[in-house]
N, C-alpha and C positions, 0 to 999 in steps of 0.2 A: 628329578628336580625341576621345578617350574621357575622360570625367570619372568618377572613381571616388569614391564616397561611402563613408566608413567609418561603419558603423552597429554599434551594440552588438547582438550576438546574445544573445537570452535563451532559455534552455532550459527546457523543461517536461517533466513526466513524469505519466503516468496510472498510478495504483497501485490494485490491488484492496485493500480495507481491511476488516478485522474488528477492531473496537475494543470491548473490554469491561474491566471493572474487575479481573477475575481470569482466570488461565489456564484454570481449570475452565470458566468461562463461554465463553471463546474456543473451547475444545475442543467444547463443545456446539454452537456455531454452525457450526464446521467440519464436524462430523458431520451436521448437518441440511442443509448446503448442498453437500457434496462430490459430485463425480461418482461414479456407481456403479462405474465402471471404475478408480477410484483409491483407494488407502489414504489415511488422514489425512495421513501424511507426504508421499506423492506429491502430494496436492492442495495442501499447503502449499508445496511446491517449485514446483508449477504456478502458484501465485499469487505470482509474482516472488520466489521464494525466501523468502516470508514476511516481506518487508521491512516491510510495514504490517499485520501480523497480531499482535495481542496487547493488552497493557495500554497505556495512554497513554505510559508511560515507554519501553516497548520500541519503540513506533512512532516516538517522537521520536529514538531511537537510530538506527533504520533510515533515517529521513528525513534525519538529519544526514549520512549517507554521501553522499547526493545533493547536499546543500548544499556539502559539501567539494569537489565537482567542478563547482561553479557552476550547478547547477540552482536556479532561483529561483521557479518556479511549479509548483504541485502540484494535480492533480485526483485526488481520492480517490473511488474507486468503492466505496461502502460496501455490504457484503454482510451480509444477515441483520438489517437494521433492522426494528424493530417498535415498538409503543407503549411497551414496557418500556424500550427503549433511551433514550428521552427522558424 
């Protein structure tokens, strides 16, 4: 006899993240960290279509798309952090 336990499955996602107060600052970080074989646009697409790239408001919009499909845990891989970021 098999016993089946129903458990809630919780989803998570790991997202590359560049967060700055302005789009100009974001562009600078993208330019400093992009791969040499990619343009800024290609690099942004490469970083999960830029879901977590931008100002705090833009990042919240991107994360909300994941929340809408029941993702509840997020690991943000922050790119370009330095002393000025804090």
